[in-house]
N, C-alpha and C positions, 0 to 999 in steps of 0.2 A: 384381535380381529378374526379369530377362528381359523379354520383350515384354509379358508379362501386366500388369506394372505400368504400361505405357504405353497399355493399352487395346487392344481388338480392332482398332482402325483401323490398328495397326502391323503387322498380319498381312499378309505379302506372298507366302508360299509354304506348301506343305504341311509342310515341315520347320520353319517358324516355328510352325505349329500344334502339331507334335510336341514342340517345345521347351517350349511353354507347358503342354501337357498333362502332360509329364514333371514340370514344376515343381509342378503341381497335385497330382500323386500323391505327390511327395516331401514336400510340406507336410502332406498328409492322413495320411501314415504308414499307408497301407493301409485307412483308413476313408473310404469314398466315400459321401457323403450327398447331400441335395438341393442344398446349396450348391455342391458340386463338380460335380454334374450340370449345374446351371445355367451354371457357368463354362465347362464343356466345350462345351455346346451354343451358348453365346454366341460362343465362338472359332470353332467350325466354321461357324456361320451367317455370321460376319463374313467368313470366307474365301470362302464361296459367293457372297456378294453384293458382294464387294469391287469388282468392275468397275462394277456398276450404281451403287454409292454414290459412288465416287470417280473412276471412269474412269482407273484406274492403268495407265500404259503405260511400257514401257522406252524407252531412248534411240532405238530404231529405230521407235517408235510402235506396237509390238505389245502386245497385252493380256497383262499378266504372268500372270494366272490361267490363261489358255488355254495359254500356252507352258509354264507350270509343270505344269499338269495333264496335258498331252500326254505328258510323260515316263513317266507311269504308266498311262495310259488305253489298254488293249489290248482290242479287241473280238474275238469269235469267233462265226462263223455258227451253230454248233451248240449253244452254251450260254453262260450268263453267265460272266464271268471275275472272279477274285479276284486283285488285284494289290497286293503288299506294298510299302508305302512306308517303314514304320518299325516296329521291335519291340524291346522290352526285357522284363525279367521281370514288369513290371507291366501293360503294355498293348501292343496292336498296332494299327497304323493301316493300313487296307486300302481301296483304291479298287475298287469293283465296277462293272463295265460291263455294261449290259443292252442287248442288241439288241432289236429289235421283237418283242414277244410272248414274250420269255424270262422264266422265273419260277424261283423257288426251290421246294424242297419245303416243306411245313409243318414247322417245326422249333422246337426250344427252343434255349437258349444254354448248356447244360451248366454252369450255375452262374455264368456270366459276365454282366456288364452289357454292353449294346450301345447306343452312341450313333450314330445315323445322320443324315446330312445330305444332302439332294439338291443336287448340284453342277450338274447340267444335266438338262433335260427334266422329265418327270413320272413318278413311280413310285407304283404302287398297293400298298396293304397290306391284307391280310386278317388279322384278329386272332381267335384261337381259344382255347378253354378246354376243360378236361376236363368231361364231363357229370357224372360221379360226384363229388360234393362231398367224399367221404371219402378220396379219394386226391389226391396232389399230383404234379406233374411229376417230382419226384425219386424218387417211389415206383415209377415205370414200370420194368418189367423188359424190358430191351432184348434183342431176339432173339425175343421172344414176341409175342403178339397186341397190336395197337394198341388202347389204350382208346378208348372212344367220345368223340369230340370234337365241338364245335359252333362254328360261326362266330358271333362276337359283334358284330363291327364291320368295316366296310370304309371305307377313306379313300384319297384321292389326295393326294400331296405334290409340290409343284413347287419349282423352284430357290430355295434359301435356307431351305426349311422343314426342321425337325428333329424327331426323335423319340428316345425312350429306352425300352428294353425289357429285361426280364430274366425269369427263370422265374417269379417271383412275379406278374408282370403278365400272363403268358400265352405262348402259342405264336403264331407268325405266318408268313405267306408273303408274299414280295415279288414284284412283277411289273411289267414294262414294258408299256405299252399297245401295241396292234397297229399304231399309227400312227407311233410315234416311239421313238428310243433314249433311254436315260437313264444317268446316271453318279451314283453315290452314294459318300459317304465314310463308312466304318464304323470306329469305335474299340471294341475289345473289351478288357475288363479282368476277370480276367486273359486273356491270349491263349487263344483256343479251340484245343484240341488234338484234340478229337473232336466231330464234328457229330452231333446227334441228330435223326433224321428220323421223322416220324409219317405212316404210310400206312395207311388203313383196310383196304386189300386185302392189302398185303404185310407189315404189322406195324410195330412200332417197332424201329429199328435204328440203329447208330452207325457212323460211318466218319470217317476222317481227312480234313478238308477240303483240297482241292488248291489250290495257288497257280498261277496262270497266268504271273505274272511276279514277280520280286523286285528291288526297288530300281531299277526302270526297265528291266530286261532280262528277256525271256521265259525261263522255266525251261528250255524245250526247247533254248535256245541256251547254257545254262550246263552242260548235261550232257555 
């Protein structure tokens, strides 16, 4: 039954997390509820806090998490980066690196669920909803005007903290503080093919989200 049967303390790498998440999806047979959400967040949270809880080191005395994470953590001065760790037909696992003061657009998740875990630093979230109660996010006509939205909540998450969001729960924007970088782990199910952005001035529009790296290598080096 994989590492999941041995508990989150057996998690040693991002690919360990991917193996267990894949097992969760196989057993759920496409139906992801609160039980599966709790398991996914427990696994990713265990990875994030692994060093603090157990002080796990390799034979050379280096922290395993830091070495493992470094393979996928690429920063860029001009924008946050999306770095693919693993993907199949059910879900994708992406490391997002945020330099100081970098932020996403206000966005939905195109029908996907998103589980996010802070791996390093602090990340701020702003949660939004549509003002008109008679329309839902799925009703929005992309390429047209942006419906009126309002900010409902703002929170900060530090290393090891987790969150879950989908279109039923609202829109959000993520941001690194002006004083420090951050790294987050995102699991999207199913994989997001089109990003949906909400801008009160420019309208609502869709675009294909770009990857900065795949499987530990920059996309620019693969072309």
